[in-house]
N, C-alpha and C positions, 0 to 999 in steps of 0.2 A: 529431666529439663534439656539436655543436651539433646535427646531428640526431639524436641519440639525446635530448637534453635536450628535443630537441620531440615527439617521439614519448613518450616519456615524460610530456609534460604533459597532452597528450592522454586516455594513459592513465588519468592519475591518479582523474579522475570515477568510472571504472568501476571500479574497487580500494575505492572507500571511497562504491558507491551505499547506498543505505536500504536498509535491512532489513526484511521485513515480520514479523510477527510475529502468534500468532494462539494465542485460548486452544485449549488442550490438548482440549478438550470437544470441537473439533471436528475432527479424527480424523481427520488429516491432515498431511503433515509437505513433502511434495513436488509441485509441479506446474509449470507454466509460464508465461511470460507471457501467453499467449492466453487460458488461465484467470481467472488475477490482472486483470487488463483485463475480462473478461466481470464480474467480480466486480466491481470498485469503479466500472464503469460499471452496477450495479446489475440487472444485465440473468440472473446464476446467484443464487438466492436463498435457495437451500438447503445442506448439507453432502452429499456422496454418504449419509452415515447418517441424513438427514432432518432433523438440526438447525438451525435459521433461521440466515442469514450477520447478523450485523450489522457492517459495515460502520463503522469510526472514521477522519477525517481530519483533519488540520492546516487550518485556513483556506486558502482559496485563493489569499492572497495571499503567505502562509509562503512562505519560500527553499526547507525542507527539503518542504514539500508540492510544487513547483514541479518539483526536482529527484527529487522521487518521480517521477511523473508522465510527469517524459523520463525519465529511465535504467532505470525497470521497466514502467512501462504502453505506454510509443515511440509517447505523445501529447503533446499541449501542453495544458500546465492549463486553457487556457480553450478548448480542447474537449471537456476534461471537466466542465468546470462547463455548459458547452451540452447535454452529454448529459441531465446531471442535471435542467435547469430543463426542457429540455422533457419529461420524465416528471412532473414535477409540474404542469406548467401543463398538460398534455394529461387528467394523475389517475390514468397508467398505472401509475406508482410514488413512489420517494421519496429525498430526497438523505440520503446518509450521516450521521452523528452527527459534529457537529463539536465535539475539543476545543482547549485553547487554548495547550496545553505537551506536552512528550515525556513529561515526569511524571503526567496528563494519562492522556497515550495508554495508558502503561503499567497504569495503575490500572483504569481502563475493559477493557480487554483483558485484564488477569486478572480482574476481579469479569461481563462478562458473558459467556456461555455462547454459541459459537460465534461468538464477536468476531476480527476482522480490523484489521490496522494498520500502522504504521510507525514506525520510529526513522530516526536518523541510524545510522553503521556502527560507530559507538564509543559510542553512548549503551547503556548499562550497564543488561539489561532482566531478571535474575533466571532465574528459574525458567521463564518465557515462552518458549513453542514456537518457534522460527526459523524460515521457513519456507527448505528449499533448493529449489536447482531445479531442473528437469531438463530446462530449456533457455532459452535471450536472450535 
């Protein structure tokens, strides 16, 4: 019984991993974590339909942001910050737009064509497209 409880406690974060949300104009609803990682690393800048990708994140110190980066991108938040900073300092790219709350995230995703972001697994998203994973 103790072993089951320990196993369940480790599996719990995987069951409630933050969900990835998209503006419906992106024209895509399923892709794997490698593609998602490239989007959030600002390496892929357009959706397959040619629409520019607009990435939205919560502040780097936000616990949900850290959980998203670890569970969905499979890196640490400081590593993602380094990627963004390197692009800014070398002039090869820009960092994503930062929003201050999940409510603001939903608002920006709904109103920005090509937008992508995330919310907690249980946060209501209305009619926003929720990404389905091909792989984890």
